[in-house]
TORFIGU-810618 format. One record per residue (C-alpha): residue in one letter; x, y, z. Coordinates in steps of 0.001 Angstrom, whole numbers, padded with zeros to 6 digits, always signed. Layout:
# TORFIGU-810618
AXYZ...
This chain:
# TORFIGU-810618
M-016517+223491+076159H-013684+224483+077771L-010794+222486+079264K-011286+222226+083249T-008347+220199+085247L-007503+220017+088789V-007337+223483+090498E-007099+224292+093956R-010665+223781+094710Q-012084+226230+097768P-014628+223765+100700G-018106+223773+099431T-017644+224149+095238A-019008+221460+093021S-014971+221388+091855A-014385+220754+095459S-016619+217758+095654T-015430+216240+092933H-012321+215747+094008A-012869+215146+097227A-014800+211869+095979V-011229+210613+094604G-010128+211132+098006A-012577+209234+099433W-011595+206149+096913F-007758+205756+098519L-006566+204900+101909G-004473+208190+101035P-000872+209152+101393K-000914+209336+105005A-003382+206488+105788E-006056+209836+106010N-008488+207086+105603S-006951+204304+107997E-010369+204540+110559F-012809+203975+107638L-010558+201184+106834R-009758+199881+110471S-013624+199738+111130A-015049+198250+107571L-012515+195232+108105S-014306+195065+111581L-017581+194614+109418I-015917+191818+107216V-014850+190104+110166D-018085+190420+112430Q-020072+188964+108858V-017807+186473+107961A-018300+185271+111638K-021504+185864+111699G-021513+183657+108088R-019540+180778+109654R-021934+180109+112998E-025008+180215+111054Y-024363+177476+108410F-025862+174440+110274K-025880+176612+113652D-026342+173357+115659D-023190+171612+114677K-020540+171697+117732I-018090+173944+118357F-014758+172529+117346I-012626+175412+118590D-013784+175620+122328D-012791+177108+125740E-011119+174302+126804M-008863+174582+123291K-008127+178151+123728S-007255+177686+127136H-004459+174982+126903P-001179+176627+126913E+000032+175243+123143Y-002910+176866+121508K-002116+180336+123096A+001716+179736+122223Q+000419+179034+118688L-001245+182427+118483G+001646+184283+120064K+003591+182678+117203I+001581+183948+114284E+001258+187498+116276A+004994+188158+116669N+005614+186653+112934L+002926+189064+111713K+004661+192159+113581M+008001+191245+112230L+006697+190804+108633S+004623+193553+108556G+007594+195909+109839L+009553+194475+107354L+007389+195695+104616A+006388+198976+105957T+010083+199775+105902H+011279+197869+102898S+008230+198086+100703C+008213+200462+097588P+005752+203708+098606S+003359+203253+095813F+000848+204780+098105S+002579+208587+098085P+002692+211231+095763R+006476+210802+095530Y+006536+207279+094199A+006082+207444+090478G+008659+204358+089511H+006243+201639+087872Q+002698+201696+086570T+001164+201260+089985F+000009+203414+093240D-002373+202934+095798T-005347+200718+094923T-008853+201880+095992L-010780+201051+099498P-013494+199424+097819A-010912+197186+095615I-008983+196596+099117L-012072+195757+101258G-013333+193621+097963Y-010281+191468+097850V-010090+191164+101727V-013628+189675+101584G-013213+187480+098724L-009986+186142+100010L-011609+185360+103467Y-014105+183042+101524N-011251+181890+099126Q-013221+180995+096461N-011602+179519+093224N-013121+180838+089652L-012425+177759+087980S-015894+176556+088597P-019267+177425+090092E-018853+174383+092335I-016155+176063+094318G-017241+179848+093296P-020805+180514+092056L-020886+183659+093273T-017558+185227+093030S-017751+183376+089125W-020672+185527+088674L-019215+188639+089607E-016692+187999+087077Y-019069+187468+084301V-020209+191006+085405V-016887+192490+085304G-015937+190919+082091Q-019082+192469+080164Q-018491+195682+082325L-015105+196042+080370C-016866+195101+077674K-019203+197649+077542M-016206+200227+078529V-013938+199458+075081G-017028+199689+073241Y-018246+195926+072208A-021671+195084+072195Y-022106+193698+076072N-024992+191768+077873K-027245+194438+080242V-026562+192377+083565Y-027935+194651+086067S-031855+196059+084817E-032836+194073+081998P-034256+190407+083247G-032803+187764+080629L-029389+189467+080208Q-030730+191265+077186A-027580+192025+075021S-027093+195580+074119V-025746+195643+070433E-025165+198441+067641K-026840+196372+065204P-028475+192999+063880G-025887+190772+063591D-023187+192280+066090R-022308+189801+068280V-021978+190055+071844G-018156+190722+073336W-016912+188393+076258G-014532+189339+078769H-012817+187896+082046I-010255+188440+084503T-006498+187199+083965G-003921+186773+086251S-002358+189299+084482G-001994+191539+081094S+001112+188956+079798V-001666+186236+080473A-004415+187764+078262N-002039+188578+075815L-000706+184655+076124E-004283+183991+075617S-004915+186317+072618M-001892+184631+070703W-003233+181260+071439F-006658+181685+070714V-005150+183106+067075A-002478+180947+066598R-002934+177782+067888N-006965+177865+067144L-008511+180419+064868K-006520+180310+062084F-005541+176648+061642Y-009284+175525+062540A-010727+175409+058842L-007620+173255+057797S-008603+171145+060728L-012162+171319+059398K-011256+169868+055926T-009160+167249+056802A-012573+166203+058861M-014143+166425+055184A-011681+164654+052961P-012761+161332+051752S-013518+158385+054065H-014003+161064+057093P-016488+161927+059397L-017551+164932+057763A-017072+163858+054077F-020953+163685+053453V-020410+168024+053648A-017887+168408+051033S-019603+168592+047722T-021884+171042+049033F-020644+173196+051446R-019722+176334+050144V-017300+179221+051720R-016678+182829+050569A-013283+182656+049654Y-010832+185855+047520E-010379+184629+043691L-007822+186265+041215D-010109+187901+038812N-007855+187013+035238T-009734+189456+033371T-009481+192518+035832A-006241+191281+037644S-007635+192061+041220M-009165+189644+044126R-012689+189051+044358P-014719+187040+046516T-016658+184108+045037D-018504+181735+046705K-016625+178431+046338L-017021+174416+047770F-014838+174433+050694A-013102+171376+050168H-011766+173135+046953C-010185+175894+048854S-006392+176591+048802P-004956+176416+052330W-004294+179795+051572Q-007743+180531+051018L-008610+178610+054312L-005651+180424+056309N-007199+183845+055455L-011096+183154+055717T-012287+185973+057886P-012812+185579+061248D-016812+185835+061285Q-016794+182738+058387V-014290+180911+060506L-016162+180960+064180G-019504+180483+062108L-018026+177257+060342A-019190+174635+063180G-022706+176452+063348R-023434+176242+059871L-023092+171939+060311T-025764+172383+062593T-027996+175129+060919E-027418+173446+057412Y-027004+170061+058130G-028564+169219+060826V-025733+167870+062421S-025290+168118+066237A-022556+170499+067935A-021448+167536+070496F-021094+165657+066865V-018864+167903+065386E-017028+168915+068744K-016108+164618+069294V-015119+164685+065184M-013153+167537+065463E-011346+166881+068173K-009512+164541+066497Y-007997+167373+063675I-007731+170161+065627I-004360+172009+066422Q-004942+171375+070203T-004534+167553+069334V-002482+167370+066623G-000142+170359+066920K+001043+173371+064393D+003761+171411+063383A+001968+168709+062283L-000819+170960+060197E+001631+172987+058765A+003481+170045+057175E+000079+168487+055949F-000600+171415+054104K+003013+172474+053095I+002640+176246+054493A+005156+178596+055337P+005373+179683+059438C+002685+182341+059521R+003386+185827+060888Y+002589+187757+064077L+002715+191623+063559I+003418+194166+066499S+004650+197459+067649A+008482+197607+068245T+007396+199351+071853N+005667+195440+072471H+005651+194435+076244Y+008044+191629+077068S+004783+189365+077489W+004518+189036+073388P+007909+186851+072917K+007284+184848+075870A+003705+184246+074152A+005515+183404+071161A+007823+180983+072509I+005012+179102+074856T+002307+178857+071956G+005199+177370+069606I+005161+180851+067049G+008843+181513+067680S+009482+184959+068752N+011234+184628+065297N+008020+184960+063655L+006754+187741+065814V+008110+190811+063415E+008323+193986+064683I+007004+197399+063128A+009078+200723+063483I+007807+203135+065386D+007819+207518+064593E+008828+209819+066557R+006441+209520+069452A+007081+206106+070148R+003827+204856+068117M+003472+202158+065394N+004701+203585+061625T+001834+201822+059473T+003825+202759+056700D+006437+200504+057792L+003390+198158+058859D+001875+198540+055105D+005070+197371+053380K+005294+194489+055554L+001958+193766+054791R+002427+193622+051649F+005396+191643+051878C+003533+189043+053392L+000980+189101+050679D+003181+188830+048088N+005097+185384+049642H+002197+184004+050366I+002889+184225+054246A-000071+184272+056225V-000696+186665+058844Y-002091+185697+062363A-003164+188993+063943V-002156+192768+064063V-001070+194106+067621A-001627+197368+068424I+000087+199094+071793M-002785+201177+073516G-000276+202880+075883S+002810+201412+075754T+004692+200905+078926E+007577+202634+078849H+006293+205589+076535G+002237+205813+076930A+002200+206051+073457V-001063+205099+071561D-000531+203004+068347P-002657+204430+065680L-005567+201705+065644S-007493+203455+062810A-004821+202858+060412V-004164+199697+061487L-008341+198696+060746A-008147+200304+057874L-005268+198621+056163R-007125+195066+057897E-009871+196194+054979K-007664+196773+052816Y-005730+193401+052588Q-008642+191574+053416A-009963+192800+050364L-006926+191543+048811G-006934+187810+050667L-005177+188466+053362S-006704+187926+056445F-005987+188886+059792L-007321+189856+063227V-006455+193180+065446H-005520+192883+069004A-005132+195731+071017D-003244+195764+073852A-004842+198155+076326A-003483+196711+079513W-002381+200503+080453G-004843+202379+078167G-008139+200639+078226Y-009428+202209+081106F-008599+205448+080007A-011974+205461+077639T-013706+205825+080714L-013243+209219+079883T-015164+209316+076807I-017934+207607+078923P-020942+209718+079818D-022010+209663+083679P-025808+207180+083423D-026645+209404+086577P-028458+212358+084376A-027500+214241+088238A-024544+213757+088106A-023975+214352+084599A-025631+217852+084812V-023394+218921+087892L-020174+218197+085383T-021581+220445+083137A-022642+223340+085047N-019196+223517+086091E-017270+222661+082798F-015128+220186+084764V-014814+217644+081795P-012226+215463+082421A-012558+213758+079063L-010920+216978+077391A-007492+215483+079372L-007426+213309+076681M-005287+214631+073500E-008136+215154+070209Y-005663+211912+068621T-005825+209817+071767K-009413+209762+072628R-009897+209321+068784E-008175+205864+068527L-009468+204987+071782G-012858+205137+070148Y-011713+202512+067750L-011629+199880+070509R-014359+198722+069719H-013492+197316+066116A-010426+195756+067401D-011043+191740+067840S-009732+191372+071058V-008335+193998+073848T-006638+193530+077066V-007022+195728+079607D-005805+195289+083256P-007684+196468+086552H-004524+196271+088024K-003179+198953+086110T-005520+201847+085449G-007920+200286+087110Y-006174+200411+090800I-007072+196893+091955P-004497+195069+093559Y-002343+192248+091847P-002987+190359+090553A-006040+191192+088305G-005285+191516+084078G-008066+191219+081763L-009266+190004+078319C-012205+190995+076442Y-013758+189406+072904R-015727+191371+070568D-017313+187983+069470G-017870+186271+072518R-017667+182923+070679L-014063+183533+070518R-013862+182337+073967F-014491+178761+072847L-011126+178505+071294V-009155+178704+074235T-011003+175146+075520W-010762+171966+073864S-014597+172243+072414S-015660+173061+068929P-016618+176870+067840Y-020177+176462+067916L-022635+178784+067957N-023257+180544+071644T-024627+184347+072134D-026330+184131+075023G-023542+184196+077699G-023491+180264+078108G-019792+180662+079901V-021262+182180+083046E-021212+179396+085032A-017442+178517+084490M-014908+181147+084183G-011927+179239+084694V-012767+176934+081225Y-012106+180037+078807G-008204+180605+079807V-005272+178971+079920E-004885+179507+084050G-007345+177112+085328S-007801+177778+089491K-007789+181541+090004P-008723+183811+092674G-012732+184737+093279A-011158+187406+095587A-009249+188885+092586A-013527+188985+090644C-014386+190553+094020A-012166+193506+094587T-012862+194495+090638W-016832+194443+091051L-016705+196483+093967S-014470+199277+092903H-016408+199534+089294R-019334+199466+091605V-018374+202521+093698I-016313+204925+091148G-018091+203619+087910L-016906+203442+084426H-017529+206738+083209A-016126+210311+083465N-017492+210983+086726G-015807+207924+088005Y-012431+206786+087058G-012881+209137+084133R-012703+211883+086986L-009729+210222+088806L-007760+209758+085537G-008340+212852+084319E-006873+214429+087788A-003766+211707+086901M-002978+212655+083987F-003019+216362+084874T-000464+215614+087263S+001395+213782+084352V+001262+217251+082589K+002567+219200+085175M+005525+216274+085631Y+006124+216852+082039S+006478+220862+081706Q+009255+220084+084781W+010971+217779+083055A+010560+220059+079886T+011552+223350+081362M+014301+221743+084361S+017423+222542+081741L+016826+226083+082058R+017006+226036+086001S+020140+224448+086259S+023752+225501+084640S+024896+221278+084387L+021566+219215+084040V+020600+218961+080337A+016765+217238+080529V+015026+216037+077688P+011293+214838+077878F+011003+211590+074728T+007931+213614+073564K+008082+216852+072049L+006907+220028+073247P+004105+221182+070656A+006219+223850+068787E+008918+220823+067944E+006121+218649+066795D+004642+221328+064926G+008622+221845+062997R+009112+225564+064663P+012023+227003+064286K+014450+226274+067115W+013943+229973+069107E+010277+229147+068767V+010901+225969+070605E+012809+227467+073378A+010143+230671+073310Q+007857+227944+074057R+010051+226162+076747L+010424+230307+078551Y+006660+230311+078453I+005780+226845+079792Q+008170+227701+082820N+007073+231484+083465N+002882+230395+082710I+002499+226588+083709V+005359+225399+086043N+005482+228498+088670R+001648+229302+088675D-000945+227232+091432N-004012+225083+089483A-006535+228491+090307E-004613+230603+088679L-003375+228392+085901M-006935+227539+084749R-007918+230722+084119D-005460+231558+081439A-007061+230021+078182E-003863+230307+076224A-001849+228095+078927M-004630+225581+078901K-005139+224936+075220L-001361+224368+075705V-001395+222191+078361Q-004157+220190+076801R-000955+219668+073849M+001599+218485+075916G+003355+215332+077287S+002643+211403+076006D-000764+209784+074926L-001249+208108+078053M+000610+209904+081636I+003379+208396+081242N+006676+210752+080981N+009575+209139+079514F+012814+211359+079648C+016567+211550+080112C+019487+213881+081400N+022842+214548+079753F+025168+217277+081522K+027368+220297+081183I+030897+220719+082012D+032054+224770+081697G+029142+225011+079375R+030159+222083+077358I+027322+219655+076360N+028392+215760+076571R+028476+214498+073523D+029066+210394+074849V+026364+208102+075022G+027707+205827+077340E+028848+209001+079497A+024989+210032+079931N+023845+206034+080500R+026251+206308+083306L+024599+209677+084651N+021204+208248+084171R+022171+204748+085544R+023366+206586+088938I+020414+209193+089310Y+018158+205960+088966E+020119+204009+091320R+019687+207268+093898L+016132+207210+093107S+014782+203460+093200I+014512+200837+095828Q+016272+197739+094631K+018865+196908+097606V+018193+195826+100972T+020428+199072+102272D+018258+201495+100405N+016607+203410+102566I+013338+204209+101386L+013211+207728+103760E+016224+208667+101477R+014233+208426+098313P+012397+211843+097636V+011079+211017+094961I+010898+206736+093372I+011461+206712+089313F+012361+203583+087281S+014464+203287+084443T+014447+201755+080863V+016958+200923+077787F+015874+202346+074603S+017486+200040+071605Q+019162+201767+069036A+017817+198457+066560R+014412+198588+067923Y+014316+202450+067957G+016200+203123+064651P+015413+206794+063624A+013586+207627+066139L+015822+206923+069068T+018713+208658+066709S+016539+212395+066732Y+016087+211437+070608K+019623+211735+070596S+020327+214383+068867R+018103+216371+071058L+020010+215630+074001G+023254+216406+071951L+024544+213045+071992E+026390+211198+068853G+026783+207313+068404N+024821+204163+067736G+025013+202809+071256D+021542+202158+073575L+020158+204775+075824V+019171+204353+079326T+016360+206216+080051L+014715+207525+083306C+010555+207125+083445N+007827+208738+085391I+004332+207354+085873S+001755+209746+087272K-001119+207618+088769T-001498+209630+092054P-004065+212590+091258F-002579+214596+094420P+000979+215986+093977T-000565+219077+091844A-002842+220436+095110G-000244+223234+096344N+002387+222455+093677F+003753+219385+094925V+004825+218773+091822K+007621+221627+092102E+009118+219477+095067L+009094+216465+093652A+011113+217907+090709D+013570+220085+092829E+014338+217201+094820F+014839+215203+091427Q+017459+217958+090206R+019290+218109+093476V+020298+214260+092936A+020678+214740+089431E+023151+217639+089807E+024896+216212+092895E+025730+212702+090462I+026601+215528+087703Q+029397+216509+090196N+030168+212576+090558C+030631+212411+086703Y+032642+215738+086613R+035165+214249+089358R+035062+210577+087518I+036039+211826+083887Q+038152+214666+084462V+041715+214398+084329M+043530+215318+087119P+046662+214293+089225D+046062+210769+090557F+047844+207913+091952H+048481+205230+089205T+049227+201485+089654F+051351+199461+087449V+051433+195358+087049V+055076+194717+087408Q+056381+192003+084476G+059938+190895+084402T+062431+189361+086417T+065511+191594+085568N+065872+195670+083645P+064720+196497+081570F+060703+195729+083309H+057195+196144+081788L+054626+197805+083334V+051112+197675+082781Q+048725+199953+084245L+045591+198877+085687P+043003+200678+083604M+039837+201988+084070F+036777+202114+081267N+034559+204605+083407V+037408+207334+085103G+039387+209419+082959N+042007+209531+085180H+042858+205430+084040R+041180+205580+080782Q+044205+203980+078704Q+045475+200806+078051L+049020+201904+079041I+052055+199501+078519I+055702+200439+079673K+059243+199976+079548V+061172+201091+082304T+064287+200544+084142I+065055+200273+088047P+068338+201840+089315E+070932+198908+090942N+070358+199722+094162D+066292+200110+094336L+066089+196869+092563K+068423+195337+094936T+066496+196167+098246W+063642+194904+096042N+065057+191519+094363A+065651+190902+098450H+061948+191332+098944R+061134+189017+096064K+062904+186089+097103R+060538+186114+100169Y+057353+185970+097479P+058844+184347+094575C+055419+183592+093268A+053788+187476+093937V+052376+189403+091492F+054150+192848+092557M+052371+196110+091522V+053600+200012+091715H+052485+203418+091741N+053737+206430+091578A+054227+207492+095083F+052764+210937+094353K+049969+212215+092732A+050258+213011+089192E+048184+212957+085486I+049505+210233+083779S+050384+212275+080706T+052895+214748+083055I+054622+211092+084473L+055152+209612+080813E+056440+213185+079533Q+059007+213966+082743G+059989+210126+081512A+060756+209122+085431F+058437+208613+088999S+059075+208198+092465G+057387+204689+092929M+056270+202288+095530I+056312+198609+095020T+054113+196565+096646N+053268+192676+097143G+050016+192455+095467L+047692+195260+095276P+048512+198568+097875A+046072+198684+100667A+047318+202246+100945Y+048884+205058+098391G+051672+207472+098626P+054915+206951+100458A+053943+205126+102920A+051755+202284+100657H+051837+198840+102102S+050171+196041+100333L+046745+194245+101222H+048736+191762+103068G+050010+194601+105456I+053767+193976+103825S+055415+197528+103522G+055840+198686+099923V+059714+199317+098515P+060249+202805+097443A+061625+202668+093897R+062573+205083+090884I+061264+204258+087731E+062732+205500+084785I+060531+205156+081674E+062591+204360+078965G+059853+204101+076020I+056198+203892+075729V+055095+200093+073970K+050893+200625+073986N+049134+203656+075154R+045864+203753+073743P+042221+205390+074713L+039429+203682+076228H+036999+206092+075934P+033859+204694+074717K+034445+206417+070995Y+037549+204561+070392L+035955+201210+071613D+034021+198391+069380E+030511+197590+069581A+031450+193894+069679Y+033513+191409+071243P+035814+190259+068760A+035379+186745+067449Q+038626+185483+068745M+040280+186870+071854P+043236+189121+070881F+046630+189956+073277Y+049847+192218+072716V+052709+190578+073526Y+055721+192423+074270G+058994+192552+075591S+061898+189591+074074L+062479+186369+073122A+064199+186747+076855Q+061721+188402+078624T+058200+187792+076923H+055093+189417+078120L+051180+189391+077696D+048139+191848+078095H+045007+191295+076836M+043114+193948+074338L+040391+196291+075289L+038350+196215+072781R+034719+196558+074387A+033222+197086+077697P+032774+195357+080086N+035607+193487+079834A+038808+191667+082019Q+042325+192596+082074L+044588+189518+081560S+047913+190375+082348A+050892+187961+082293G+055189+188599+083302N+057732+186108+081482V+055474+183823+079283T+057194+181075+077147L+056689+181740+073577T+056918+178502+071623L+056807+179494+067800D+056632+176890+064899D+059282+177709+063503M+061574+179767+065323D+064605+179501+063184E+062671+180933+060242H+061210+184066+062446R+063688+184880+065322T+064748+188354+063896R+061297+189422+062995I+059910+188278+066307E+062201+189916+068334A+061836+193431+066693G+057969+192734+066917L+058150+192626+070410G+060097+195514+071078R+057276+197274+069376G+054370+194721+070347L+052608+192048+068931I+049502+191241+068595A+048680+187676+069888V+045265+186061+068382A+044363+183183+070586E+042866+180912+067818D+040646+178921+070031K+039077+181382+072554P+036043+183129+070941E+035575+186109+073159Y+032142+186974+071851A+031201+183533+073454M+032928+183655+076923Q+032580+187542+077535P+031384+188918+080097F+033841+187475+082944S+033020+187341+086694D+033300+185903+089722A+030825+183115+088471H+032232+183001+085242P+035925+183499+085039P+038156+182948+082320A+039667+179504+083579F+042045+179101+080794F+044404+182338+082078A+045702+181015+085258P+049115+180539+086320W+050847+177459+084682A+048018+177036+082433E+047895+174920+079334G+049799+176319+076425I+047443+179139+074504R+047667+178778+070680V+048097+181719+069149T+048751+183857+065675L+051135+186914+065890Y+050451+189661+063721A+052197+193657+063459D+049865+195945+064994A+048843+199149+063523D+049912+202488+065111R+046182+204123+065257C+043377+203891+068101G+040259+201517+068379P+037441+200944+067096G+038519+198330+064096L+041832+197490+065543I+041889+193805+064751G+039417+194241+062013H+042618+194511+059276L+045299+192352+060732G+046789+191553+057286K+049146+188895+057140P+050384+186563+059863V+053617+187191+061282A+053866+183406+062904T+052236+180818+064795G+052771+179273+067939T+052122+178264+071798I+051994+180904+074720G+052446+179135+077932L+051888+181201+081231G+053130+181215+084451S+053266+182026+087893N+052675+186083+087222V+049204+186050+085929F+046643+188969+087159A+043269+189011+086331D+040620+191626+087046W+037401+192328+085823A+036116+194600+089074Y+038543+197834+089136L+038362+197839+085245N+034695+198412+085032D+034209+199976+088120D+032779+203725+087919G+035172+205061+090404L+032886+206221+092852G+032295+203632+095341G+034847+205417+097637S+036045+208648+098908A+038334+210663+096660D+041429+210278+099119E+040773+206422+098700G+041885+206847+095032Q+041988+203129+093248L+041308+201432+096368A+037976+201791+096543A+036994+199694+094204M+039729+197245+094161T+038872+196470+098517K+035024+195770+096942S+033697+191941+096456R+033655+190815+093230F+030077+190928+093440V+029720+194448+093623V+025983+195634+093556R+027246+198128+091252L+029429+196318+088919P+028708+196366+085219A+030629+193841+084489D+029200+191078+086427E+025029+191264+086426F+024629+187988+087921G+026453+188895+090895R+025341+191861+090992K+021411+189861+091244L+022784+187140+093746A+023988+189717+095987V+020638+192063+095686R+019208+188837+097124R+021039+187590+099469G+021167+190928+101038W+017301+190485+101219K+017876+186727+102860D+019929+188171+105087M+017764+190610+106333V+014614+188377+106892E+016640+185396+108526A+017785+187954+110880A+014574+189341+111873A+013093+185946+111929M+015718+184742+114221K+014651+187232+116711V+011317+186246+116701A+010567+183367+118994C+009768+179674+117107
């Protein structure tokens, strides 16, 4: 059997027919099927109208011709039409074009035509699947969809079509029938899975034990009701299962009963003691965790908080669910991952052993079957093996598979039930299942053994939002989500009221209609969804081959996929890895599909390439003059800039200027550990910082035709190389204007440079001592008298490197009242006041510390440190910049009051000349940063209340760790601010690319503080984006008559 996938198909061939079917399932990137959609929508409207007219057809007409002729009636219809046209136009212009093959952003693509039509027809009837009373047909359709999903993941299911009486399909006697339903999202499904495990199943046995206590309603069964529990065999020093009175079981044993036992407890009371299910339900309502709460049961039985174990690649919904259920995110224990972002089961084994040894119960272990950012599939088979191992040791837990992304890929392994269609596949050797890696195929096959599975139709089912999904291997689990007991029910008793068994309540019947119709048309098998996903996976591999070889086509761009090349996976030497990269470029990237298909060797390699499930995470770095960048921060800025160029976020982002759309994420060093360290090494990067990465998700089956993938990759490369040029302009040191805050009233003055973390020309915290010749000083003094409270700036009148200025010991400057609006000899301030020329003579360098990321700390300091310098007559202050983002806080002519001035005067005077460190005792910088317009440093304002400080000598070295070992304090005292106060958090943190090169520093300084790109002001950035959308919608709405 040979691997076959999407090729350049000729009309009339079987391969062409298979791809033609895919073409019929979508509206199309260019709305190619719009006429069919128009016709189908017209059909829906006709049938809705017919249904309404035939319901008690003799009822009077309420909206009659007379009403329709009324001017107000016509005005309101006109209003609807005008506003609809406005809204539709806005959506067409400003929506993410997820329908296009150019869109490779999040886990979305065009929805299928049957799903769109199913949703529309369901929407027009507005059914509520909370109850069959308000959604009778759509509740049934949701039940059918749930059973289809159960079948897809391998659970026993009810044959809802062909067998009368819903005969169950089971593997062997005793297998329970699965149950599934649609949720509002995968997040809701994950919450529900945690809810029934955490709040119900794990504690149900404890609740039942309380109900069996003396004088309690079920005490009459306590002397005979037995369960199978694990106890230590003193002879063999091992755990063994034994029949034991339920009432004599310890809390630890009850917490670790198998799920089957817990789910059967209430049913056994009925079958063994004749107790009615209704009685059990009524009695247990008083004791179950839904009533008394988790904390009460933990306190009553003196048990430690239970743990929930999950892969470090978990979706953000999991800590949210832990918070909502009361488990707490601290008890959500993350398991380390390997270099493919798969769960490290050795680490899982270690953490399970810790729980066992310390009698910490485990709710569940969650395996991610297709992680959001990597498409990684956890080794579910190994997780299940560990469940068996620890269950035999007396530690029982459930296994949940979060297959929100990966669930539908199981269709690639399900044969087409139509023998004729299956025969066509075999005869033409078009087998999409082989697009799955063998590892992925094997692990998806183990979904059938997980206790529950999240699977989202609105992801790889191509269904409109909202349509998440959750399946239980044992349908009885659904009763644990209600306020009823888990009594025996095997025949789909929840069909009539789907909404009862979940957290949502009201839910749209339209989602069930959409999913059901799409399943029915396309089919949950290899020739249906399997074909669609198989072609999309081939698109993903073709994109992966572009990322893996892009560095070969560029002298400056370094692109590295997170998933290694097969040769790297095999541990081959570097030369073999590079040879394989070149082979991929020549034999896969640069060949059309038909030619590629005929190359068995290349296709064998294709089958091994890329992530587990078609998500390509990659990262870019750059070279300058052949030298690779080593700094993580610079790589992060490059990737952020690329992402900004290739995403839709702001109202000003024009989709016509986005030739390809991707998304971005951040890999945390703390979460990814050695896997991220290894990845950064492959990129040529050093350091422990988090990494900004890029990602493309190829849900579309279309781009490989005509090698459109190459066009997308070429567009990406063009943008990336343009941003590398911006990086070069930003980080290279070259002649420039340098602006300083002037501190002092008489010679000598001190100048504090306006630094920038992200721009090479200004990447230092520089304080210099200067003098100004008397003639120039006289001119400036006359100017100062008119503006006594102004903060004056000075910049070099002619561009120069800062090192050159310091070496020469003097420069021609232009002094301005505040920030300059123009640089050079004709400089003037933002207030329109002309600058004053002056010669600046450098007497000495007080501080000159680099602000390159490698010199910065990883965390803000506990207390806020300042440089304090000058003299006792003229004392000045400048905040130490130890971590980015930050704020420049500079103050001239401050008042320094020492607690014992006479004792310390001589030593302080000498220290001020070199520069001391003043630590603000009551300013916890780690808690105050980052500053922004929404959160300014209120304490640092003119004439603000004095700041208590402790003074230290400053070590003569660079960071990081500048204040880690300050030594013995020199003195203590108070610093009071005057009028000469300057604070900035925009310019300091700007990337320096906001304007043209001729604007120099002005570009950042004249922006609003709520700069959309401003890293230091995340809240402000969000406000600015939101305000932009608000203004745009309001402006459009104003043009529509109300």
